[in-house]
C-alpha positions as CSV (number, residue, x, y, z in Angstrom):
1,M,15.9,-8.8,26.7
2,T,17.8,-11.2,24.7
3,Q,21.9,-10.9,24.3
4,D,22.0,-12.5,20.8
5,P,24.4,-10.2,18.8
6,L,22.2,-11.0,15.8
7,W,18.8,-9.9,17.2
8,Y,18.2,-8.0,14.4
9,K,17.7,-11.1,11.9
10,D,14.6,-12.2,14.2
11,A,13.5,-8.4,14.5
12,I,10.0,-6.8,13.7
13,I,10.8,-3.3,13.4
14,Y,7.5,-0.6,13.5
15,E,8.6,2.7,12.5
16,L,6.9,5.9,13.7
17,F,6.3,9.7,13.8
18,V,6.5,10.9,18.1
19,R,4.6,14.2,16.4
20,T,1.8,12.3,15.1
21,F,1.5,9.3,17.2
22,A,0.1,10.1,21.0
23,D,-0.4,13.8,22.6
24,G,0.5,12.9,26.3
25,N,0.2,16.4,27.4
26,G,-2.8,18.1,25.5
27,D,-1.4,20.6,23.4
28,G,-1.9,18.8,19.9
29,I,1.5,17.2,19.2
30,G,2.7,13.9,20.0
31,D,5.4,13.6,22.4
32,F,7.2,10.8,24.7
33,R,4.7,10.6,27.2
34,G,2.2,9.8,25.0
35,L,4.5,7.5,23.2
36,T,5.3,5.8,26.5
37,A,1.6,5.2,27.3
38,K,1.1,3.3,23.9
39,L,3.9,0.7,24.3
40,D,1.5,-2.2,25.7
41,Y,-0.6,-1.7,22.7
42,L,3.2,-2.0,20.5
43,Q,3.5,-5.0,22.9
44,E,0.7,-6.6,22.4
45,L,0.6,-6.3,18.2
46,G,3.8,-8.3,18.3
47,V,6.6,-5.9,17.4
48,T,9.9,-6.3,18.6
49,A,12.0,-3.1,18.1
50,L,10.7,0.3,17.3
51,W,12.7,2.7,15.2
52,L,11.9,6.7,15.7
53,L,11.5,9.1,12.7
54,P,14.0,12.3,13.6
55,I,13.6,13.7,17.4
56,T,16.4,16.5,17.8
57,P,15.2,19.9,17.7
58,S,14.9,20.9,14.0
59,P,12.7,23.7,12.2
60,L,10.6,20.8,10.8
61,R,10.6,21.9,7.2
62,D,11.6,18.5,6.7
63,D,10.0,16.9,9.6
64,G,13.6,16.7,11.3
65,Y,15.5,15.6,9.0
66,D,16.9,19.1,8.8
67,V,18.6,19.1,12.3
68,S,19.9,22.1,14.3
69,N,20.9,20.5,17.7
70,H,22.3,17.0,17.6
71,Y,22.5,16.5,21.5
72,N,18.9,17.1,22.8
73,I,14.9,16.0,22.0
74,H,12.7,18.8,20.0
75,P,10.8,20.4,22.9
76,D,7.9,19.7,21.6
77,Y,8.6,16.1,22.4
78,G,9.9,16.5,25.4
79,T,12.9,16.5,27.5
80,L,15.7,14.1,27.2
81,E,14.4,12.4,30.9
82,D,11.1,11.8,29.0
83,F,13.2,10.0,26.3
84,Q,15.5,8.2,29.3
85,T,12.0,7.0,30.1
86,F,10.3,5.8,27.2
87,V,13.8,3.6,26.8
88,N,13.5,2.2,29.7
89,E,9.9,1.2,29.4
90,A,10.3,0.0,26.2
91,H,13.4,-2.3,27.3
92,R,11.0,-3.4,30.1
93,R,8.6,-4.6,27.7
94,D,11.4,-6.5,25.7
95,L,11.5,-3.5,23.0
96,R,14.8,-2.3,21.2
97,V,14.8,1.6,20.3
98,I,16.4,2.6,17.0
99,V,16.9,6.2,16.1
100,E,17.8,7.9,13.8
101,L,21.8,9.7,12.6
102,I,22.0,12.0,9.7
103,P,25.2,12.9,9.1
104,N,25.0,14.4,5.8
105,H,23.2,17.1,6.2
106,T,22.5,19.4,8.9
107,S,19.7,22.7,9.3
108,D,20.7,25.9,7.3
109,Q,19.8,27.0,11.4
110,H,22.2,24.7,13.0
111,A,24.9,26.5,14.7
112,W,27.8,24.8,12.9
113,F,26.2,26.9,9.2
114,Q,25.3,29.8,10.5
115,A,29.0,30.2,12.1
116,S,30.5,28.4,8.5
117,R,28.5,31.1,6.5
118,D,29.0,34.7,8.4
119,P,32.6,35.1,8.1
120,H,31.8,37.6,10.7
121,H,31.1,35.1,13.3
122,P,33.1,34.6,16.3
123,E,33.4,31.1,15.5
124,H,33.9,31.2,11.6
125,A,37.4,30.2,11.5
126,R,36.6,27.2,13.7
127,Y,33.4,26.0,11.0
128,R,34.3,27.6,7.6
129,D,34.9,24.3,6.4
130,W,32.7,22.6,7.8
131,Y,30.2,22.7,4.7
132,V,30.5,22.4,0.8
133,W,31.3,25.7,-0.6
134,S,32.3,26.7,-4.1
135,D,33.3,29.9,-6.3
136,T,30.3,28.0,-9.1
137,D,27.2,26.1,-9.0
138,Q,29.2,23.9,-12.1
139,R,31.3,21.9,-10.1
140,Y,29.7,18.0,-9.5
141,T,27.7,18.2,-12.7
142,E,27.1,14.8,-12.6
143,A,24.9,14.0,-9.7
144,R,21.3,13.7,-10.0
145,I,19.0,16.4,-8.2
146,I,17.0,14.0,-6.1
147,F,14.4,16.4,-5.2
148,R,13.7,17.1,-8.6
149,D,9.9,18.7,-8.1
150,Y,11.3,21.2,-5.4
151,E,15.1,22.0,-6.0
152,P,16.3,23.1,-9.8
153,S,20.2,22.5,-8.8
154,N,22.3,21.5,-6.0
155,W,23.8,24.6,-5.4
156,T,22.0,28.0,-3.8
157,F,24.3,30.9,-3.5
158,D,24.5,32.0,0.4
159,E,24.6,36.2,-0.2
160,K,26.2,36.3,3.6
161,R,28.8,34.3,3.1
162,G,29.0,35.3,-1.3
163,A,29.1,31.4,-2.5
164,Y,27.8,28.4,-3.0
165,Y,26.7,25.7,-0.6
166,W,25.9,22.5,-1.8
167,H,22.6,20.7,-0.8
168,R,21.8,17.0,-2.1
169,F,18.1,17.7,-0.9
170,F,16.2,20.4,0.4
171,H,17.9,23.7,0.0
172,H,17.8,24.0,3.7
173,Q,20.2,21.4,4.3
174,P,23.2,22.1,3.6
175,D,25.7,19.2,3.1
176,L,28.7,18.7,5.6
177,N,32.1,18.7,4.3
178,Y,33.3,15.1,5.6
179,D,36.5,16.0,3.7
180,N,37.0,18.1,6.8
181,P,38.4,15.8,9.9
182,A,36.5,17.6,12.1
183,V,33.3,17.2,10.4
184,Q,34.1,13.6,10.8
185,R,34.5,13.4,14.7
186,A,31.5,15.9,15.5
187,M,29.8,13.1,13.9
188,F,31.4,10.5,16.2
189,R,30.6,12.2,18.9
190,V,27.1,12.7,18.1
191,M,26.5,8.9,17.9
192,Q,28.1,8.1,21.0
193,F,25.8,11.0,22.7
194,W,23.2,8.2,21.5
195,L,24.3,5.4,22.8
196,D,25.1,6.7,25.8
197,L,21.4,6.8,26.1
198,G,20.8,3.6,26.0
199,V,19.1,3.1,21.9
200,D,20.1,-0.3,20.8
201,G,19.8,0.6,16.7
202,I,20.4,3.4,14.9
203,R,19.7,4.3,10.9
204,V,22.2,6.2,9.5
205,D,20.1,8.7,7.1
206,A,21.5,8.8,2.9
207,P,24.7,7.6,3.6
208,P,25.5,7.5,-0.1
209,Y,26.2,10.9,-0.6
210,L,28.7,11.8,2.2
211,F,31.6,12.8,-0.1
212,E,32.1,14.6,-3.5
213,R,34.1,13.9,-6.0
214,E,34.6,15.2,-9.8
215,G,33.8,13.0,-12.7
216,T,31.5,11.3,-10.7
217,N,27.8,11.0,-9.6
218,C,29.2,11.7,-5.7
219,E,27.3,8.4,-4.5
220,N,28.4,5.6,-3.3
221,L,32.5,6.7,-3.2
222,P,35.3,4.7,-2.0
223,E,36.0,7.6,0.9
224,T,32.3,7.1,2.0
225,H,32.7,3.3,3.1
226,A,36.1,4.3,4.6
227,Y,34.2,6.5,7.1
228,C,31.0,4.0,7.5
229,K,33.7,1.4,8.4
230,R,35.3,3.5,11.0
231,L,31.8,4.1,12.2
232,R,31.1,0.6,12.9
233,A,34.3,0.6,14.6
234,L,33.2,2.5,16.8
235,V,30.4,1.4,17.6
236,D,31.3,-2.6,18.0
237,A,33.6,-1.1,21.0
238,Y,31.8,1.3,22.1
239,A,29.0,-0.6,22.9
240,P,28.7,-4.2,20.8
241,G,25.3,-5.5,20.4
242,T,24.1,-2.0,18.4
243,M,23.3,-2.2,15.2
244,L,23.6,0.1,12.2
245,L,20.4,0.0,9.8
246,S,21.7,2.3,6.4
247,E,19.3,3.8,4.3
248,A,20.9,3.3,0.6
249,N,18.6,3.5,-2.0
250,Q,20.3,1.7,-4.7
251,W,20.7,-1.4,-6.7
252,P,21.3,-4.2,-4.8
253,E,24.8,-4.6,-6.4
254,D,25.3,-1.0,-5.1
255,V,24.0,-1.7,-1.6
256,R,26.3,-4.5,-1.2
257,P,29.6,-2.7,-0.4
258,Y,27.4,-1.3,2.9
259,F,27.6,-4.5,4.0
260,G,31.5,-4.8,3.5
261,D,33.2,-7.5,4.6
262,G,30.3,-8.0,7.9
263,D,32.4,-4.3,9.2
264,E,30.1,-2.3,7.8
265,F,26.3,-1.5,8.0
266,H,24.6,-4.7,9.8
267,M,21.7,-3.7,7.6
268,N,20.7,-2.1,4.7
269,F,17.1,-1.5,3.2
270,H,16.3,-3.4,0.4
271,F,14.6,-0.3,-1.8
272,P,14.5,-2.2,-5.1
273,V,12.1,-5.1,-4.2
274,M,9.3,-3.4,-3.0
275,P,8.1,-1.6,-5.8
276,R,8.2,-4.8,-7.7
277,I,6.1,-6.9,-4.8
278,F,3.6,-3.9,-6.2
279,M,4.0,-4.4,-9.5
280,A,3.6,-8.0,-9.5
281,L,0.5,-7.8,-7.4
282,A,-0.8,-5.2,-10.6
283,R,0.6,-8.0,-13.2
284,A,-0.2,-10.8,-11.2
285,D,2.8,-12.4,-12.5
286,R,5.9,-13.1,-10.1
287,T,8.1,-12.0,-12.7
288,P,9.6,-9.0,-10.9
289,I,10.4,-9.9,-7.9
290,E,13.0,-13.1,-9.8
291,E,14.2,-10.7,-11.4
292,I,15.3,-8.1,-8.4
293,L,16.0,-11.4,-6.4
294,A,18.5,-12.6,-8.7
295,R,20.2,-9.4,-8.9
296,T,20.2,-9.5,-5.2
297,P,23.9,-10.2,-3.9
298,A,24.1,-12.9,-1.1
299,L,25.5,-11.4,2.4
300,P,28.3,-11.5,5.1
301,E,26.8,-13.8,7.9
302,N,26.3,-11.4,10.1
303,C,24.6,-8.6,7.7
304,Q,21.0,-8.3,7.2
305,W,18.2,-6.9,4.5
306,G,15.1,-5.0,5.8
307,A,11.5,-5.3,3.7
308,F,9.2,-3.2,4.0
309,L,6.3,-2.4,2.3
310,R,5.1,1.5,2.9
311,C,7.3,4.1,4.8
312,H,7.5,7.3,5.6
313,D,8.2,8.8,2.4
314,E,6.6,8.3,-0.7
315,L,6.2,5.1,-2.3
316,T,10.1,5.7,-4.5
317,L,10.4,4.4,-8.1
318,E,13.8,4.9,-8.3
319,M,15.3,1.5,-8.4
320,V,12.6,1.3,-11.7
321,T,13.2,1.2,-15.6
322,P,11.3,4.9,-16.4
323,E,8.6,1.7,-17.7
324,E,7.8,0.4,-15.3
325,R,7.5,3.7,-13.2
326,E,4.7,4.6,-15.8
327,F,3.0,1.8,-15.5
328,M,2.7,2.0,-11.9
329,W,2.0,5.8,-11.7
330,N,-1.2,4.7,-13.7
331,F,-2.3,2.0,-12.5
332,Y,-1.6,3.1,-8.3
333,A,-1.5,7.4,-8.8
334,P,-3.4,7.7,-11.4
335,E,-4.1,11.2,-10.2
336,P,-1.1,14.2,-10.6
337,R,-1.5,15.1,-6.4
338,M,-0.6,11.3,-5.8
339,R,2.8,11.3,-7.4
340,L,5.7,13.4,-5.7
341,N,9.4,13.4,-7.2
342,M,10.4,10.0,-8.3
343,G,7.6,8.0,-6.5
344,I,3.9,7.6,-5.3
345,R,2.9,9.9,-1.6
346,R,-0.1,7.2,-0.5
347,R,-0.8,4.6,2.4
348,L,-0.1,1.0,1.9
349,A,-4.7,0.6,2.1
350,P,-5.2,2.7,-0.5
351,L,-2.5,1.5,-2.8
352,L,-4.3,-1.5,-2.5
353,N,-7.9,-0.4,-2.7
354,N,-8.3,-1.4,1.3
355,D,-8.9,-4.8,0.1
356,M,-7.7,-7.3,3.1
357,R,-7.1,-9.9,0.8
358,R,-4.6,-7.9,-1.2
359,L,-3.3,-6.4,1.9
360,Q,-3.0,-9.6,3.9
361,V,-1.2,-11.2,0.6
362,A,0.9,-8.5,0.6
363,H,2.0,-8.7,4.2
364,S,2.2,-12.2,3.9
365,I,5.1,-11.4,1.0
366,L,6.6,-9.2,3.7
367,L,7.1,-11.3,6.4
368,T,8.7,-14.4,4.7
369,L,10.4,-13.2,1.7
370,I,13.9,-12.2,2.7
371,G,15.0,-9.6,5.6
372,S,13.8,-8.6,8.5
373,P,10.0,-6.6,7.7
374,V,9.4,-2.8,8.8
375,L,6.0,-1.7,9.6
376,Y,5.1,1.5,9.6
377,Y,2.6,2.8,12.2
378,G,-1.0,2.9,11.2
379,D,-0.5,0.2,8.1
380,E,-1.6,-2.4,10.8
381,I,-4.9,-1.0,10.9
382,G,-5.0,0.2,7.7
383,M,-5.0,4.0,7.5
384,G,-5.4,6.4,5.0
385,D,-4.0,8.8,3.4
386,N,-4.4,12.9,2.8
387,I,-2.7,13.7,-1.0
388,W,-3.7,17.8,-0.6
389,L,-1.3,18.3,2.0
390,E,2.1,19.2,2.0
391,D,5.0,17.5,0.2
392,R,4.8,13.9,2.3
393,D,2.6,14.9,4.8
394,G,-0.5,13.1,3.8
395,V,1.6,9.8,4.9
396,R,2.5,11.0,8.4
397,T,-1.2,12.1,9.7
398,P,-1.9,11.4,13.6
399,M,-2.9,7.9,14.7
400,Q,-6.2,7.2,15.2
401,W,-6.7,5.5,18.3
402,D,-10.7,5.2,18.8
403,A,-13.7,7.2,17.6
404,S,-13.2,10.2,20.2
405,P,-12.2,13.4,19.1
406,N,-9.1,14.0,17.6
407,A,-8.9,9.6,17.1
408,G,-7.8,9.7,20.6
409,F,-4.5,11.4,19.6
410,S,-5.0,14.8,21.7
411,T,-7.4,16.2,23.7
412,A,-6.5,20.1,22.0
413,P,-8.8,21.8,20.3
414,K,-8.8,20.5,17.0
415,E,-7.4,23.3,15.3
416,K,-4.5,23.1,17.2
417,L,-3.5,19.5,16.1
418,T,-0.4,19.1,14.2
419,D,-1.7,17.5,11.3
420,P,-5.1,17.2,9.8
421,L,-7.0,14.6,10.9
422,I,-8.5,11.4,8.0
423,E,-12.2,12.0,7.8
424,D,-13.2,11.0,4.7
425,E,-15.8,7.9,4.6
426,V,-13.0,5.0,3.8
427,Y,-10.8,5.7,5.8
428,G,-12.1,8.3,8.1
429,Y,-11.1,7.8,12.3
430,Q,-14.4,7.2,13.1
431,R,-14.3,3.7,11.3
432,V,-11.4,3.6,10.7
433,N,-9.0,3.0,14.6
434,V,-7.3,0.7,16.7
435,A,-10.1,0.2,19.4
436,A,-12.6,-1.4,15.9
437,Q,-10.0,-3.2,14.8
438,R,-8.9,-4.6,18.5
439,A,-12.6,-5.4,18.6
440,D,-13.1,-7.4,15.6
441,P,-11.4,-10.6,15.2
442,N,-11.7,-10.1,11.3
443,S,-10.0,-7.4,11.2
444,L,-6.5,-6.3,9.3
445,F,-4.9,-5.8,13.1
446,N,-6.3,-9.1,14.2
447,W,-4.7,-11.1,11.6
448,L,-1.3,-9.5,11.7
449,K,-1.2,-9.6,15.2
450,Q,-1.2,-13.7,14.8
451,A,1.0,-13.7,11.4
452,L,3.3,-11.7,13.5
453,R,3.4,-14.2,16.2
454,V,3.6,-17.3,13.9
455,R,7.1,-15.7,12.4
456,Q,8.1,-14.9,15.7
457,H,8.0,-18.2,16.2
458,Y,10.0,-19.6,13.0
459,P,13.5,-18.4,12.9
460,A,13.7,-19.6,9.5
461,F,12.0,-16.6,7.9
462,G,14.1,-14.0,9.5
463,R,17.5,-16.6,9.5
464,G,16.8,-19.0,6.8
465,S,17.8,-19.9,3.4
466,L,15.7,-18.4,0.7
467,R,14.8,-21.1,-2.7
468,L,12.0,-19.3,-5.5
469,L,10.3,-22.7,-6.9
470,A,10.0,-21.9,-10.3
471,L,6.2,-22.6,-10.8
472,R,4.5,-23.0,-14.2
473,N,2.0,-20.9,-13.5
474,P,3.2,-16.7,-13.2
475,A,0.6,-15.7,-10.9
476,V,1.7,-17.7,-8.2
477,L,5.0,-16.4,-6.0
478,A,6.4,-19.8,-4.3
479,Y,9.9,-20.6,-2.1
480,L,11.0,-22.4,1.0
481,R,12.9,-20.9,3.7
482,E,14.9,-23.6,5.5
483,Y,16.9,-22.9,8.8
484,N,18.6,-25.9,11.3
485,G,17.0,-28.6,9.3
486,E,13.7,-27.1,9.8
487,R,11.7,-26.2,6.1
488,L,8.5,-24.0,5.8
489,L,6.9,-23.3,2.2
490,V,5.2,-20.0,1.3
491,I,2.6,-19.2,-1.1
492,N,1.1,-16.0,-2.3
493,N,-1.8,-16.0,-5.4
494,L,-0.7,-12.9,-6.7
495,S,-3.8,-13.0,-8.7
496,S,-7.5,-11.8,-7.5
497,E,-8.9,-15.1,-9.6
498,A,-8.5,-18.9,-8.0
499,Q,-5.2,-20.7,-8.9
500,Q,-3.9,-24.3,-9.0
501,V,-0.8,-25.0,-7.5
502,E,1.0,-27.8,-8.4
503,L,4.5,-28.6,-6.8
504,S,6.5,-31.3,-6.9
505,A,7.9,-33.6,-4.3
506,A,11.5,-33.3,-6.0
507,D,11.4,-29.5,-4.9
508,L,9.9,-29.4,-2.0
509,G,12.0,-32.9,-0.4
510,A,8.8,-33.4,1.1
511,T,5.1,-34.9,0.4
512,A,2.8,-33.9,3.3
513,G,2.8,-30.6,5.5
514,Q,1.3,-28.5,8.5
515,D,-0.2,-24.8,7.6
516,V,1.8,-23.1,10.2
517,F,-1.6,-20.7,11.2
518,T,-4.3,-23.4,11.3
519,H,-1.7,-26.2,12.6
520,E,-3.9,-28.4,10.7
521,P,-2.0,-31.0,8.3
522,V,-1.8,-30.7,4.2
523,T,-1.1,-34.5,3.0
524,D,-1.3,-33.6,-1.0
525,L,1.2,-30.9,-1.8
526,H,1.2,-31.9,-5.7
527,A,-2.1,-29.5,-6.0
528,L,-3.1,-27.0,-4.1
529,P,-6.0,-25.0,-4.2
530,L,-5.6,-21.5,-3.4
531,A,-8.5,-18.5,-3.5
532,G,-8.0,-14.9,-5.2
533,Y,-5.2,-13.7,-3.2
534,A,-4.9,-16.3,-1.1
535,Y,-1.3,-17.4,0.4
536,R,-0.3,-20.6,2.5
537,W,2.6,-20.9,4.8
538,L,3.6,-24.4,5.4
539,K,5.7,-26.6,7.5
540,L,7.3,-29.4,5.1
541,I,7.4,-32.5,6.8
542,H,9.6,-34.8,5.8
543,P,9.7,-38.3,4.6
């Protein structure tokens, strides 16, 4: 692999859930043996980094984000030796590995919490103040409740301790007390443990909530940034070249401090741009994208945005106005079961009505607009969802490899599968699977494979400047990406109707170009016809 310390700027990240990706031992649960056997597929697709959802021991009440042991692999997924083999095999294929660090909270089954809550526990004195305890539930009243569909309060009373404990997420995920230096040191040791195993990046879950202060909303506090900078300093000193990815679901101006002066996080997801891509497609109007990019500050030279269309959670609508949220719910989630918390629990293909044109133009924006793209497993073949499963399970169903029993995911009896398969007429595994998509030259998989290779060929898409073009037609989103003297023009039709795109040579600094997919010359850039939901990526030729 390249030793470029800025490797993440060119990365194409693939997010996967080990539990539902591939079962290597036939017990109905995905594991590292199964995942390792599928590395050739991921290399073929063209991704460059693998982001694993939580893999540590856990009661799995929140799919692993409720950690009960930071220093091992969940036994369902294998052993630390299996994980090390996976890392080595991934690196042999030039695939980097990104794992989760969940610093804000633990499971209520974690040994730390069990000692903290029980005055008679032999280690209670040591762990008593490792969590946020209170005699009243009236502290920090300005903090919002994030999982409002499930939790009435951020406080839960513990009978054994005789006190309330603080939790920003589920009540079974008590928040750690970062005012305690011992907690801060403990999380440093956790990070070092995974760095020693050779991981290339760490996604830090929910960093805005680490500290609490009265009179605030308990988000984005100065103490949080000070601690995150210490995490970064540790990584830079201990394992140079390791990337830290922050999950701060905030407005762009509030996220900007998480990059610091290039000395906090290397990357953060651009949450607000994601729903606006869907909004722009629904309205055939680029205005929502333009408005949020106008609010997006410049980043330090060594930092990068992470962009995505879908992920393992609901399509979050926290970073939109109430009116926009209502519009998005009505347009993309007309059934009540499609809605969850402040979002939409649907996969990408169902959101876009399984329309190949819309799927392609959405990916065109993802791959070229801003930052490093993140793909969610199964979206490359247009997998569907199951809104009738609980919580976010409906977008975390087993990967569909072929039309054989259990979709090629597992040889276990069907009733032993970790989650039900998608079996409906449109998205069922008998129809939508890797084998079928590989065999179809016109499939989403084969198109995306080509698009990823084109993106990798042009560093401007990951490292270049971005300039939006102010076209008169609001249904067209066009922009320039430029890097080291190379200039690329991207045009996306957000409408189902054909559009005529009028461009000026003054805006482009060129009068001709070349289509980077077909390599065909484009001799007239003044007026380009675009079919409904079509896109063009053009390399501009300077006069």
